[in-house]
PQR file of N, CA, C, O and H, with PARSE charges and radii, in Angstrom:
ATOM      1  N   MET A   1       0.829  -1.197   0.000 -0.4000 1.5000
ATOM      2  CA  MET A   1       0.000   0.000   0.000 -0.0000 2.0000
ATOM      3  C   MET A   1       0.871   1.258   0.000  0.5500 1.7000
ATOM      4  O   MET A   1       0.570   2.213  -0.716 -0.5500 1.4000
ATOM      5  N   THR A   2       1.921   1.271   0.774 -0.4000 1.5000
ATOM      6  CA  THR A   2       2.797   2.430   0.816 -0.0000 2.0000
ATOM      7  C   THR A   2       3.405   2.705  -0.547  0.5500 1.7000
ATOM      8  O   THR A   2       3.517   3.859  -0.961 -0.5500 1.4000
ATOM      9  H   THR A   2       2.166   0.495   1.356  0.4000 1.0000
ATOM     10  N   THR A   3       3.800   1.640  -1.249 -0.4000 1.5000
ATOM     11  CA  THR A   3       4.366   1.812  -2.576 -0.0000 2.0000
ATOM     12  C   THR A   3       3.375   2.477  -3.505  0.5500 1.7000
ATOM     13  O   THR A   3       3.746   3.349  -4.290 -0.5500 1.4000
ATOM     14  H   THR A   3       3.709   0.703  -0.912  0.4000 1.0000
ATOM     15  N   SER A   4       2.121   2.076  -3.424 -0.4000 1.5000
ATOM     16  CA  SER A   4       1.087   2.654  -4.270 -0.0000 2.0000
ATOM     17  C   SER A   4       0.928   4.152  -4.009  0.5500 1.7000
ATOM     18  O   SER A   4       0.800   4.933  -4.952 -0.5500 1.4000
ATOM     19  H   SER A   4       1.819   1.368  -2.786  0.4000 1.0000
ATOM     20  N   VAL A   5       0.934   4.556  -2.745 -0.4000 1.5000
ATOM     21  CA  VAL A   5       0.801   5.969  -2.397 -0.0000 2.0000
ATOM     22  C   VAL A   5       2.010   6.738  -2.902  0.5500 1.7000
ATOM     23  O   VAL A   5       1.878   7.823  -3.468 -0.5500 1.4000
ATOM     24  H   VAL A   5       1.038   3.922  -1.979  0.4000 1.0000
ATOM     25  N   HIS A   6       3.191   6.168  -2.690 -0.4000 1.5000
ATOM     26  CA  HIS A   6       4.423   6.819  -3.140 -0.0000 2.0000
ATOM     27  C   HIS A   6       4.417   6.977  -4.661  0.5500 1.7000
ATOM     28  O   HIS A   6       4.754   8.039  -5.186 -0.5500 1.4000
ATOM     29  H   HIS A   6       3.299   5.287  -2.230  0.4000 1.0000
ATOM     30  N   THR A   7       4.039   5.938  -5.343 -0.4000 1.5000
ATOM     31  CA  THR A   7       4.003   5.975  -6.797 -0.0000 2.0000
ATOM     32  C   THR A   7       3.031   7.037  -7.293  0.5500 1.7000
ATOM     33  O   THR A   7       3.333   7.763  -8.241 -0.5500 1.4000
ATOM     34  H   THR A   7       3.764   5.076  -4.917  0.4000 1.0000
ATOM     35  N   SER A   8       1.864   7.133  -6.657 -0.4000 1.5000
ATOM     36  CA  SER A   8       0.907   8.143  -7.094 -0.0000 2.0000
ATOM     37  C   SER A   8       1.436   9.544  -6.826  0.5500 1.7000
ATOM     38  O   SER A   8       1.180  10.462  -7.606 -0.5500 1.4000
ATOM     39  H   SER A   8       1.618   6.544  -5.887  0.4000 1.0000
ATOM     40  N   GLY A   9       2.171   9.719  -5.736 -0.4000 1.5000
ATOM     41  CA  GLY A   9       2.773  11.020  -5.457 -0.0000 2.0000
ATOM     42  C   GLY A   9       3.791  11.400  -6.513  0.5500 1.7000
ATOM     43  O   GLY A   9       3.861  12.556  -6.928 -0.5500 1.4000
ATOM     44  H   GLY A   9       2.379   8.974  -5.102  0.4000 1.0000
ATOM     45  N   VAL A  10       4.576  10.432  -6.948 -0.4000 1.5000
ATOM     46  CA  VAL A  10       5.546  10.690  -8.007 -0.0000 2.0000
ATOM     47  C   VAL A  10       4.823  11.042  -9.293  0.5500 1.7000
ATOM     48  O   VAL A  10       5.236  11.954 -10.010 -0.5500 1.4000
ATOM     49  H   VAL A  10       4.519   9.492  -6.611  0.4000 1.0000
ATOM     50  N   ALA A  11       3.756  10.333  -9.590 -0.4000 1.5000
ATOM     51  CA  ALA A  11       2.998  10.605 -10.812 -0.0000 2.0000
ATOM     52  C   ALA A  11       2.409  12.012 -10.783  0.5500 1.7000
ATOM     53  O   ALA A  11       2.402  12.702 -11.803 -0.5500 1.4000
ATOM     54  H   ALA A  11       3.420   9.593  -9.008  0.4000 1.0000
ATOM     55  N   VAL A  12       1.917  12.438  -9.631 -0.4000 1.5000
ATOM     56  CA  VAL A  12       1.340  13.779  -9.521 -0.0000 2.0000
ATOM     57  C   VAL A  12       2.420  14.831  -9.727  0.5500 1.7000
ATOM     58  O   VAL A  12       2.216  15.798 -10.461 -0.5500 1.4000
ATOM     59  H   VAL A  12       1.923  11.878  -8.802  0.4000 1.0000
ATOM     60  N   ARG A  13       3.580  14.643  -9.076 -0.4000 1.5000
ATOM     61  CA  ARG A  13       4.663  15.608  -9.259 -0.0000 2.0000
ATOM     62  C   ARG A  13       5.123  15.625 -10.706  0.5500 1.7000
ATOM     63  O   ARG A  13       5.392  16.691 -11.259 -0.5500 1.4000
ATOM     64  H   ARG A  13       3.746  13.857  -8.480  0.4000 1.0000
ATOM     65  N   SER A  14       5.214  14.460 -11.320 -0.4000 1.5000
ATOM     66  CA  SER A  14       5.643  14.372 -12.708 -0.0000 2.0000
ATOM     67  C   SER A  14       4.640  15.057 -13.629  0.5500 1.7000
ATOM     68  O   SER A  14       5.033  15.778 -14.545 -0.5500 1.4000
ATOM     69  H   SER A  14       4.995  13.594 -10.871  0.4000 1.0000
ATOM     70  N   ALA A  15       3.361  14.841 -13.396 -0.4000 1.5000
ATOM     71  CA  ALA A  15       2.328  15.476 -14.213 -0.0000 2.0000
ATOM     72  C   ALA A  15       2.369  16.986 -14.032  0.5500 1.7000
ATOM     73  O   ALA A  15       2.211  17.733 -14.997 -0.5500 1.4000
ATOM     74  H   ALA A  15       3.042  14.255 -12.651  0.4000 1.0000
ATOM     75  N   HIS A  16       2.580  17.439 -12.799 -0.4000 1.5000
ATOM     76  CA  HIS A  16       2.662  18.868 -12.530 -0.0000 2.0000
ATOM     77  C   HIS A  16       3.852  19.485 -13.260  0.5500 1.7000
ATOM     78  O   HIS A  16       3.742  20.574 -13.824 -0.5500 1.4000
ATOM     79  H   HIS A  16       2.708  16.832 -12.015  0.4000 1.0000
ATOM     80  N   ALA A  17       4.982  18.792 -13.249 -0.4000 1.5000
ATOM     81  CA  ALA A  17       6.196  19.320 -13.873 -0.0000 2.0000
ATOM     82  C   ALA A  17       6.058  19.433 -15.389  0.5500 1.7000
ATOM     83  O   ALA A  17       6.740  20.247 -16.012 -0.5500 1.4000
ATOM     84  H   ALA A  17       5.071  17.908 -12.791  0.4000 1.0000
ATOM     85  N   THR A  18       5.192  18.633 -15.982 -0.4000 1.5000
ATOM     86  CA  THR A  18       5.035  18.682 -17.431 -0.0000 2.0000
ATOM     87  C   THR A  18       3.846  19.540 -17.863  0.5500 1.7000
ATOM     88  O   THR A  18       3.604  19.696 -19.060 -0.5500 1.4000
ATOM     89  H   THR A  18       4.639  17.971 -15.476  0.4000 1.0000
ATOM     90  N   HIS A  19       3.119  20.083 -16.928 -0.4000 1.5000
ATOM     91  CA  HIS A  19       1.990  20.953 -17.255 -0.0000 2.0000
ATOM     92  C   HIS A  19       2.541  22.191 -17.971  0.5500 1.7000
ATOM     93  O   HIS A  19       3.539  22.761 -17.527 -0.5500 1.4000
ATOM     94  H   HIS A  19       3.315  19.955 -15.955  0.4000 1.0000
ATOM     95  N   PRO A  20       1.921  22.609 -19.051 -0.5600 1.5000
ATOM     96  CA  PRO A  20       2.441  23.747 -19.815  0.2800 2.0000
ATOM     97  C   PRO A  20       2.630  25.020 -18.984  0.5500 1.7000
ATOM     98  O   PRO A  20       3.615  25.735 -19.169 -0.5500 1.4000
ATOM     99  N   LEU A  21       1.710  25.304 -18.085 -0.4000 1.5000
ATOM    100  CA  LEU A  21       1.863  26.513 -17.264 -0.0000 2.0000
ATOM    101  C   LEU A  21       3.019  26.377 -16.284  0.5500 1.7000
ATOM    102  O   LEU A  21       3.707  27.359 -16.004 -0.5500 1.4000
ATOM    103  H   LEU A  21       0.910  24.723 -17.936  0.4000 1.0000
ATOM    104  N   ALA A  22       3.244  25.174 -15.760 -0.4000 1.5000
ATOM    105  CA  ALA A  22       4.373  24.949 -14.855 -0.0000 2.0000
ATOM    106  C   ALA A  22       5.688  25.128 -15.608  0.5500 1.7000
ATOM    107  O   ALA A  22       6.630  25.729 -15.092 -0.5500 1.4000
ATOM    108  H   ALA A  22       2.685  24.377 -15.988  0.4000 1.0000
ATOM    109  N   ARG A  23       5.745  24.605 -16.824 -0.4000 1.5000
ATOM    110  CA  ARG A  23       6.961  24.774 -17.635 -0.0000 2.0000
ATOM    111  C   ARG A  23       7.185  26.243 -17.964  0.5500 1.7000
ATOM    112  O   ARG A  23       8.315  26.729 -17.906 -0.5500 1.4000
ATOM    113  H   ARG A  23       4.979  24.117 -17.243  0.4000 1.0000
ATOM    114  N   LEU A  24       6.123  26.949 -18.308 -0.4000 1.5000
ATOM    115  CA  LEU A  24       6.232  28.368 -18.632 -0.0000 2.0000
ATOM    116  C   LEU A  24       6.689  29.171 -17.416  0.5500 1.7000
ATOM    117  O   LEU A  24       7.533  30.058 -17.537 -0.5500 1.4000
ATOM    118  H   LEU A  24       5.205  26.555 -18.356  0.4000 1.0000
ATOM    119  N   ALA A  25       6.134  28.860 -16.249 -0.4000 1.5000
ATOM    120  CA  ALA A  25       6.537  29.553 -15.022 -0.0000 2.0000
ATOM    121  C   ALA A  25       8.007  29.288 -14.718  0.5500 1.7000
ATOM    122  O   ALA A  25       8.732  30.201 -14.322 -0.5500 1.4000
ATOM    123  H   ALA A  25       5.448  28.139 -16.151  0.4000 1.0000
ATOM    124  N   GLY A  26       8.445  28.068 -14.896 -0.4000 1.5000
ATOM    125  CA  GLY A  26       9.851  27.738 -14.671 -0.0000 2.0000
ATOM    126  C   GLY A  26      10.763  28.479 -15.634  0.5500 1.7000
ATOM    127  O   GLY A  26      11.818  28.977 -15.241 -0.5500 1.4000
ATOM    128  H   GLY A  26       7.857  27.326 -15.218  0.4000 1.0000
ATOM    129  N   LEU A  27      10.364  28.551 -16.872 -0.4000 1.5000
ATOM    130  CA  LEU A  27      11.149  29.275 -17.867 -0.0000 2.0000
ATOM    131  C   LEU A  27      11.214  30.760 -17.522  0.5500 1.7000
ATOM    132  O   LEU A  27      12.268  31.383 -17.646 -0.5500 1.4000
ATOM    133  H   LEU A  27       9.508  28.146 -17.192  0.4000 1.0000
ATOM    134  N   ALA A  28      10.100  31.321 -17.094 -0.4000 1.5000
ATOM    135  CA  ALA A  28      10.071  32.743 -16.715 -0.0000 2.0000
ATOM    136  C   ALA A  28      10.987  33.008 -15.521  0.5500 1.7000
ATOM    137  O   ALA A  28      11.714  34.001 -15.502 -0.5500 1.4000
ATOM    138  H   ALA A  28       9.243  30.815 -16.993  0.4000 1.0000
ATOM    139  N   ARG A  29      10.951  32.115 -14.524 -0.4000 1.5000
ATOM    140  CA  ARG A  29      11.838  32.278 -13.358 -0.0000 2.0000
ATOM    141  C   ARG A  29      13.304  32.243 -13.779  0.5500 1.7000
ATOM    142  O   ARG A  29      14.101  33.067 -13.330 -0.5500 1.4000
ATOM    143  H   ARG A  29      10.360  31.309 -14.540  0.4000 1.0000
ATOM    144  N   ARG A  30      13.659  31.293 -14.638 -0.4000 1.5000
ATOM    145  CA  ARG A  30      15.050  31.183 -15.088 -0.0000 2.0000
ATOM    146  C   ARG A  30      15.458  32.389 -15.920  0.5500 1.7000
ATOM    147  O   ARG A  30      16.583  32.875 -15.799 -0.5500 1.4000
ATOM    148  H   ARG A  30      13.011  30.623 -15.003  0.4000 1.0000
ATOM    149  N   ALA A  31      14.550  32.879 -16.767 -0.4000 1.5000
ATOM    150  CA  ALA A  31      14.855  34.043 -17.596 -0.0000 2.0000
ATOM    151  C   ALA A  31      15.076  35.290 -16.738  0.5500 1.7000
ATOM    152  O   ALA A  31      15.992  36.070 -16.996 -0.5500 1.4000
ATOM    153  H   ALA A  31      13.636  32.485 -16.866  0.4000 1.0000
ATOM    154  N   LEU A  32      14.245  35.473 -15.730 -0.4000 1.5000
ATOM    155  CA  LEU A  32      14.423  36.625 -14.833 -0.0000 2.0000
ATOM    156  C   LEU A  32      15.723  36.525 -14.049  0.5500 1.7000
ATOM    157  O   LEU A  32      16.420  37.523 -13.865 -0.5500 1.4000
ATOM    158  H   LEU A  32      13.500  34.839 -15.520  0.4000 1.0000
ATOM    159  N   ALA A  33      16.048  35.322 -13.588 -0.4000 1.5000
ATOM    160  CA  ALA A  33      17.300  35.125 -12.858 -0.0000 2.0000
ATOM    161  C   ALA A  33      18.492  35.408 -13.773  0.5500 1.7000
ATOM    162  O   ALA A  33      19.465  36.031 -13.348 -0.5500 1.4000
ATOM    163  H   ALA A  33      15.482  34.511 -13.738  0.4000 1.0000
ATOM    164  N   LEU A  34      18.421  34.960 -15.004 -0.4000 1.5000
ATOM    165  CA  LEU A  34      19.498  35.207 -15.964 -0.0000 2.0000
ATOM    166  C   LEU A  34      19.656  36.700 -16.216  0.5500 1.7000
ATOM    167  O   LEU A  34      20.776  37.207 -16.279 -0.5500 1.4000
ATOM    168  H   LEU A  34      17.631  34.454 -15.349  0.4000 1.0000
ATOM    169  N   ARG A  35      18.545  37.399 -16.358 -0.4000 1.5000
ATOM    170  CA  ARG A  35      18.602  38.854 -16.583 -0.0000 2.0000
ATOM    171  C   ARG A  35      19.252  39.557 -15.391  0.5500 1.7000
ATOM    172  O   ARG A  35      20.088  40.442 -15.565 -0.5500 1.4000
ATOM    173  H   ARG A  35      17.635  36.987 -16.306  0.4000 1.0000
ATOM    174  N   ARG A  36      18.857  39.152 -14.165 -0.4000 1.5000
ATOM    175  CA  ARG A  36      19.470  39.738 -12.961 -0.0000 2.0000
ATOM    176  C   ARG A  36      20.964  39.483 -12.938  0.5500 1.7000
ATOM    177  O   ARG A  36      21.745  40.390 -12.648 -0.5500 1.4000
ATOM    178  H   ARG A  36      18.177  38.432 -14.023  0.4000 1.0000
ATOM    179  N   GLU A  37      21.372  38.253 -13.243 -0.4000 1.5000
ATOM    180  CA  GLU A  37      22.797  37.911 -13.226 -0.0000 2.0000
ATOM    181  C   GLU A  37      23.574  38.711 -14.265  0.5500 1.7000
ATOM    182  O   GLU A  37      24.689  39.161 -14.000 -0.5500 1.4000
ATOM    183  H   GLU A  37      20.737  37.517 -13.479  0.4000 1.0000
ATOM    184  N   ARG A  38      22.988  38.887 -15.443 -0.4000 1.5000
ATOM    185  CA  ARG A  38      23.668  39.673 -16.471 -0.0000 2.0000
ATOM    186  C   ARG A  38      23.765  41.141 -16.073  0.5500 1.7000
ATOM    187  O   ARG A  38      24.766  41.794 -16.370 -0.5500 1.4000
ATOM    188  H   ARG A  38      22.082  38.521 -15.658  0.4000 1.0000
ATOM    189  N   ASN A  39      22.745  41.667 -15.408 -0.4000 1.5000
ATOM    190  CA  ASN A  39      22.806  43.052 -14.921 -0.0000 2.0000
ATOM    191  C   ASN A  39      23.896  43.206 -13.867  0.5500 1.7000
ATOM    192  O   ASN A  39      24.629  44.195 -13.866 -0.5500 1.4000
ATOM    193  H   ASN A  39      21.932  41.137 -15.167  0.4000 1.0000
ATOM    194  N   ILE A  40      24.002  42.240 -12.981 -0.4000 1.5000
ATOM    195  CA  ILE A  40      25.055  42.281 -11.952 -0.0000 2.0000
ATOM    196  C   ILE A  40      26.425  42.212 -12.611  0.5500 1.7000
ATOM    197  O   ILE A  40      27.334  42.954 -12.240 -0.5500 1.4000
ATOM    198  H   ILE A  40      23.407  41.437 -12.981  0.4000 1.0000
ATOM    199  N   LEU A  41      26.573  41.326 -13.582 -0.4000 1.5000
ATOM    200  CA  LEU A  41      27.834  41.199 -14.304 -0.0000 2.0000
ATOM    201  C   LEU A  41      28.236  42.521 -14.936  0.5500 1.7000
ATOM    202  O   LEU A  41      29.409  42.894 -14.902 -0.5500 1.4000
ATOM    203  H   LEU A  41      25.834  40.723 -13.883  0.4000 1.0000
ATOM    204  N   ALA A  42      27.283  43.228 -15.507 -0.4000 1.5000
ATOM    205  CA  ALA A  42      27.565  44.510 -16.154 -0.0000 2.0000
ATOM    206  C   ALA A  42      28.048  45.560 -15.161  0.5500 1.7000
ATOM    207  O   ALA A  42      28.765  46.486 -15.539 -0.5500 1.4000
ATOM    208  H   ALA A  42      26.330  42.926 -15.535  0.4000 1.0000
ATOM    209  N   ARG A  43      27.663  45.426 -13.902 -0.4000 1.5000
ATOM    210  CA  ARG A  43      28.041  46.417 -12.888 -0.0000 2.0000
ATOM    211  C   ARG A  43      29.325  46.088 -12.140  0.5500 1.7000
ATOM    212  O   ARG A  43      29.779  46.887 -11.322 -0.5500 1.4000
ATOM    213  H   ARG A  43      27.081  44.674 -13.595  0.4000 1.0000
ATOM    214  N   LEU A  44      29.920  44.923 -12.405 -0.4000 1.5000
ATOM    215  CA  LEU A  44      31.151  44.567 -11.705 -0.0000 2.0000
ATOM    216  C   LEU A  44      32.293  45.492 -12.120  0.5500 1.7000
ATOM    217  O   LEU A  44      32.371  45.920 -13.271 -0.5500 1.4000
ATOM    218  H   LEU A  44      29.551  44.273 -13.070  0.4000 1.0000
ATOM    219  N   ASP A  45      33.179  45.795 -11.165 -0.4000 1.5000
ATOM    220  CA  ASP A  45      34.344  46.614 -11.502 -0.0000 2.0000
ATOM    221  C   ASP A  45      35.415  45.737 -12.159  0.5500 1.7000
ATOM    222  O   ASP A  45      35.305  44.511 -12.171 -0.5500 1.4000
ATOM    223  H   ASP A  45      33.116  45.447 -10.230  0.4000 1.0000
ATOM    224  N   ASP A  46      36.445  46.379 -12.700 -0.4000 1.5000
ATOM    225  CA  ASP A  46      37.472  45.653 -13.443 -0.0000 2.0000
ATOM    226  C   ASP A  46      38.213  44.632 -12.577  0.5500 1.7000
ATOM    227  O   ASP A  46      38.616  43.577 -13.066 -0.5500 1.4000
ATOM    228  H   ASP A  46      36.534  47.375 -12.690  0.4000 1.0000
ATOM    229  N   ARG A  47      38.387  44.940 -11.317 -0.4000 1.5000
ATOM    230  CA  ARG A  47      39.070  43.999 -10.417 -0.0000 2.0000
ATOM    231  C   ARG A  47      38.239  42.721 -10.228  0.5500 1.7000
ATOM    232  O   ARG A  47      38.777  41.615 -10.271 -0.5500 1.4000
ATOM    233  H   ARG A  47      38.060  45.798 -10.920  0.4000 1.0000
ATOM    234  N   ALA A  48      36.941  42.882 -10.022 -0.4000 1.5000
ATOM    235  CA  ALA A  48      36.066  41.722  -9.857 -0.0000 2.0000
ATOM    236  C   ALA A  48      36.006  40.907 -11.145  0.5500 1.7000
ATOM    237  O   ALA A  48      36.004  39.677 -11.103 -0.5500 1.4000
ATOM    238  H   ALA A  48      36.504  43.781  -9.987  0.4000 1.0000
ATOM    239  N   LEU A  49      35.959  41.582 -12.281 -0.4000 1.5000
ATOM    240  CA  LEU A  49      35.956  40.879 -13.562 -0.0000 2.0000
ATOM    241  C   LEU A  49      37.253  40.090 -13.755  0.5500 1.7000
ATOM    242  O   LEU A  49      37.235  38.957 -14.237 -0.5500 1.4000
ATOM    243  H   LEU A  49      35.961  42.581 -12.315  0.4000 1.0000
ATOM    244  N   ALA A  50      38.369  40.695 -13.376 -0.4000 1.5000
ATOM    245  CA  ALA A  50      39.651  39.995 -13.483 -0.0000 2.0000
ATOM    246  C   ALA A  50      39.657  38.754 -12.594  0.5500 1.7000
ATOM    247  O   ALA A  50      40.228  37.728 -12.965 -0.5500 1.4000
ATOM    248  H   ALA A  50      38.384  41.616 -12.984  0.4000 1.0000
ATOM    249  N   ASP A  51      39.031  38.840 -11.430 -0.4000 1.5000
ATOM    250  CA  ASP A  51      38.960  37.696 -10.522 -0.0000 2.0000
ATOM    251  C   ASP A  51      38.223  36.510 -11.153  0.5500 1.7000
ATOM    252  O   ASP A  51      38.555  35.357 -10.879 -0.5500 1.4000
ATOM    253  H   ASP A  51      38.568  39.674 -11.128  0.4000 1.0000
ATOM    254  N   ILE A  52      37.239  36.787 -11.985 -0.4000 1.5000
ATOM    255  CA  ILE A  52      36.496  35.685 -12.617 -0.0000 2.0000
ATOM    256  C   ILE A  52      36.966  35.413 -14.045  0.5500 1.7000
ATOM    257  O   ILE A  52      36.387  34.590 -14.754 -0.5500 1.4000
ATOM    258  H   ILE A  52      36.969  37.723 -12.207  0.4000 1.0000
ATOM    259  N   GLY A  53      38.027  36.119 -14.456 -0.4000 1.5000
ATOM    260  CA  GLY A  53      38.651  35.835 -15.740 -0.0000 2.0000
ATOM    261  C   GLY A  53      37.952  36.425 -16.949  0.5500 1.7000
ATOM    262  O   GLY A  53      38.012  35.864 -18.043 -0.5500 1.4000
ATOM    263  H   GLY A  53      38.497  36.787 -13.879  0.4000 1.0000
ATOM    264  N   LEU A  54      37.285  37.565 -16.753 -0.4000 1.5000
ATOM    265  CA  LEU A  54      36.602  38.223 -17.874 -0.0000 2.0000
ATOM    266  C   LEU A  54      37.153  39.620 -18.076  0.5500 1.7000
ATOM    267  O   LEU A  54      37.609  40.268 -17.134 -0.5500 1.4000
ATOM    268  H   LEU A  54      37.237  38.020 -15.864  0.4000 1.0000
ATOM    269  N   THR A  55      37.106  40.071 -19.306 -0.4000 1.5000
ATOM    270  CA  THR A  55      37.444  41.455 -19.598 -0.0000 2.0000
ATOM    271  C   THR A  55      36.161  42.281 -19.545  0.5500 1.7000
ATOM    272  O   THR A  55      35.058  41.735 -19.533 -0.5500 1.4000
ATOM    273  H   THR A  55      36.735  39.544 -20.072  0.4000 1.0000
ATOM    274  N   ARG A  56      36.318  43.580 -19.515 -0.4000 1.5000
ATOM    275  CA  ARG A  56      35.155  44.481 -19.538 -0.0000 2.0000
ATOM    276  C   ARG A  56      34.345  44.246 -20.818  0.5500 1.7000
ATOM    277  O   ARG A  56      33.114  44.227 -20.778 -0.5500 1.4000
ATOM    278  H   ARG A  56      37.214  44.023 -19.525  0.4000 1.0000
ATOM    279  N   THR A  57      35.021  44.071 -21.935 -0.4000 1.5000
ATOM    280  CA  THR A  57      34.346  43.838 -23.220 -0.0000 2.0000
ATOM    281  C   THR A  57      33.522  42.549 -23.187  0.5500 1.7000
ATOM    282  O   THR A  57      32.383  42.529 -23.653 -0.5500 1.4000
ATOM    283  H   THR A  57      36.021  44.087 -21.967  0.4000 1.0000
ATOM    284  N   GLN A  58      34.094  41.474 -22.639 -0.4000 1.5000
ATOM    285  CA  GLN A  58      33.367  40.209 -22.545 -0.0000 2.0000
ATOM    286  C   GLN A  58      32.142  40.346 -21.639  0.5500 1.7000
ATOM    287  O   GLN A  58      31.067  39.837 -21.957 -0.5500 1.4000
ATOM    288  H   GLN A  58      35.019  41.490 -22.261  0.4000 1.0000
ATOM    289  N   ALA A  59      32.312  41.034 -20.517 -0.4000 1.5000
ATOM    290  CA  ALA A  59      31.197  41.216 -19.587 -0.0000 2.0000
ATOM    291  C   ALA A  59      30.079  42.033 -20.228  0.5500 1.7000
ATOM    292  O   ALA A  59      28.902  41.709 -20.072 -0.5500 1.4000
ATOM    293  H   ALA A  59      33.185  41.448 -20.259  0.4000 1.0000
ATOM    294  N   GLN A  60      30.443  43.081 -20.940 -0.4000 1.5000
ATOM    295  CA  GLN A  60      29.432  43.908 -21.597 -0.0000 2.0000
ATOM    296  C   GLN A  60      28.722  43.135 -22.701  0.5500 1.7000
ATOM    297  O   GLN A  60      27.515  43.291 -22.891 -0.5500 1.4000
ATOM    298  H   GLN A  60      31.399  43.344 -21.067  0.4000 1.0000
ATOM    299  N   ALA A  61      29.455  42.308 -23.425 -0.4000 1.5000
ATOM    300  CA  ALA A  61      28.833  41.500 -24.483 -0.0000 2.0000
ATOM    301  C   ALA A  61      27.840  40.507 -23.886  0.5500 1.7000
ATOM    302  O   ALA A  61      26.750  40.318 -24.426 -0.5500 1.4000
ATOM    303  H   ALA A  61      30.435  42.181 -23.271  0.4000 1.0000
ATOM    304  N   GLU A  62      28.209  39.873 -22.776 -0.4000 1.5000
ATOM    305  CA  GLU A  62      27.302  38.924 -22.116 -0.0000 2.0000
ATOM    306  C   GLU A  62      26.076  39.647 -21.574  0.5500 1.7000
ATOM    307  O   GLU A  62      24.953  39.163 -21.718 -0.5500 1.4000
ATOM    308  H   GLU A  62      29.094  40.026 -22.337  0.4000 1.0000
ATOM    309  N   ALA A  63      26.285  40.795 -20.957 -0.4000 1.5000
ATOM    310  CA  ALA A  63      25.170  41.546 -20.374 -0.0000 2.0000
ATOM    311  C   ALA A  63      24.208  42.048 -21.447  0.5500 1.7000
ATOM    312  O   ALA A  63      23.021  42.228 -21.173 -0.5500 1.4000
ATOM    313  H   ALA A  63      27.197  41.189 -20.840  0.4000 1.0000
ATOM    314  N   ALA A  64      24.695  42.274 -22.645 -0.4000 1.5000
ATOM    315  CA  ALA A  64      23.857  42.805 -23.722 -0.0000 2.0000
ATOM    316  C   ALA A  64      23.040  41.729 -24.429  0.5500 1.7000
ATOM    317  O   ALA A  64      22.153  42.047 -25.221 -0.5500 1.4000
ATOM    318  H   ALA A  64      25.659  42.128 -22.868  0.4000 1.0000
ATOM    319  N   ARG A  65      23.329  40.464 -24.152 -0.4000 1.5000
ATOM    320  CA  ARG A  65      22.575  39.389 -24.817 -0.0000 2.0000
ATOM    321  C   ARG A  65      21.104  39.454 -24.417  0.5500 1.7000
ATOM    322  O   ARG A  65      20.794  39.763 -23.266 -0.5500 1.4000
ATOM    323  H   ARG A  65      24.049  40.206 -23.508  0.4000 1.0000
ATOM    324  N   PRO A  66      20.200  39.169 -25.343 -0.5600 1.5000
ATOM    325  CA  PRO A  66      18.766  39.193 -25.013  0.2800 2.0000
ATOM    326  C   PRO A  66      18.397  38.054 -24.071  0.5500 1.7000
ATOM    327  O   PRO A  66      19.098  37.044 -24.001 -0.5500 1.4000
ATOM    328  N   VAL A  67      17.315  38.218 -23.362 -0.4000 1.5000
ATOM    329  CA  VAL A  67      16.908  37.241 -22.351 -0.0000 2.0000
ATOM    330  C   VAL A  67      16.588  35.882 -22.976  0.5500 1.7000
ATOM    331  O   VAL A  67      16.720  34.857 -22.307 -0.5500 1.4000
ATOM    332  H   VAL A  67      16.746  39.038 -23.419  0.4000 1.0000
ATOM    333  N   TRP A  68      16.174  35.853 -24.236 -0.4000 1.5000
ATOM    334  CA  TRP A  68      15.872  34.566 -24.867 -0.0000 2.0000
ATOM    335  C   TRP A  68      17.133  33.850 -25.353  0.5500 1.7000
ATOM    336  O   TRP A  68      17.061  32.691 -25.760 -0.5500 1.4000
ATOM    337  H   TRP A  68      16.067  36.686 -24.780  0.4000 1.0000
ATOM    338  N   ASP A  69      18.280  34.519 -25.317 -0.4000 1.5000
ATOM    339  CA  ASP A  69      19.552  33.894 -25.674 -0.0000 2.0000
ATOM    340  C   ASP A  69      20.076  33.189 -24.422  0.5500 1.7000
ATOM    341  O   ASP A  69      20.837  33.757 -23.639 -0.5500 1.4000
ATOM    342  H   ASP A  69      18.339  35.461 -24.986  0.4000 1.0000
ATOM    343  N   VAL A  70      19.649  31.938 -24.259 -0.4000 1.5000
ATOM    344  CA  VAL A  70      19.911  31.202 -23.019 -0.0000 2.0000
ATOM    345  C   VAL A  70      20.944  30.108 -23.234  0.5500 1.7000
ATOM    346  O   VAL A  70      21.240  29.737 -24.370 -0.5500 1.4000
ATOM    347  H   VAL A  70      19.030  31.477 -24.895  0.4000 1.0000
ATOM    348  N   PRO A  71      21.495  29.592 -22.133 -0.5600 1.5000
ATOM    349  CA  PRO A  71      22.439  28.481 -22.258  0.2800 2.0000
ATOM    350  C   PRO A  71      21.799  27.279 -22.944  0.5500 1.7000
ATOM    351  O   PRO A  71      20.596  27.052 -22.819 -0.5500 1.4000
ATOM    352  N   ALA A  72      22.604  26.522 -23.659 -0.4000 1.5000
ATOM    353  CA  ALA A  72      22.106  25.388 -24.447 -0.0000 2.0000
ATOM    354  C   ALA A  72      21.401  24.347 -23.584  0.5500 1.7000
ATOM    355  O   ALA A  72      20.434  23.731 -24.031 -0.5500 1.4000
ATOM    356  H   ALA A  72      23.581  26.707 -23.760  0.4000 1.0000
ATOM    357  N   TYR A  73      21.872  24.141 -22.349 -0.4000 1.5000
ATOM    358  CA  TYR A  73      21.266  23.096 -21.511 -0.0000 2.0000
ATOM    359  C   TYR A  73      19.833  23.440 -21.097  0.5500 1.7000
ATOM    360  O   TYR A  73      19.111  22.556 -20.635 -0.5500 1.4000
ATOM    361  H   TYR A  73      22.658  24.641 -21.986  0.4000 1.0000
ATOM    362  N   TRP A  74      19.403  24.684 -21.246 -0.4000 1.5000
ATOM    363  CA  TRP A  74      18.015  25.054 -20.950 -0.0000 2.0000
ATOM    364  C   TRP A  74      17.072  24.552 -22.022  0.5500 1.7000
ATOM    365  O   TRP A  74      15.881  24.375 -21.765 -0.5500 1.4000
ATOM    366  H   TRP A  74      19.989  25.402 -21.621  0.4000 1.0000
ATOM    367  N   ARG A  75      17.583  24.321 -23.219 -0.4000 1.5000
ATOM    368  CA  ARG A  75      16.730  23.978 -24.356 -0.0000 2.0000
ATOM    369  C   ARG A  75      16.470  22.487 -24.501  0.5500 1.7000
ATOM    370  O   ARG A  75      15.919  22.061 -25.516 -0.5500 1.4000
ATOM    371  H   ARG A  75      18.550  24.464 -23.428  0.4000 1.0000
ATOM    372  N   ARG A  76      16.839  21.706 -23.546 -0.4000 1.5000
ATOM    373  CA  ARG A  76      16.618  20.257 -23.621 -0.0000 2.0000
ATOM    374  C   ARG A  76      15.177  19.920 -23.491  0.5500 1.7000
ATOM    375  O   ARG A  76      14.812  18.745 -23.532 -0.5500 1.4000
ATOM    376  H   ARG A  76      17.287  22.051 -22.721  0.4000 1.0000
TER
END
């Protein structure tokens, strides 16, 4: 009986995760987080950029990318 309850819980979570609105909400959260991170990157000083191995030009290019230009692993 416990297995049956556990299995149904997994099925509910799985169904929820594949619901179109849940996927859209997840994508929106990731896009907003990416935008925030790019804005922070744009505001870093040259010393902080050097610490992470980026030039000012590289940081500005990354910050200027549109929000829909996302990492490849998001598109799976």
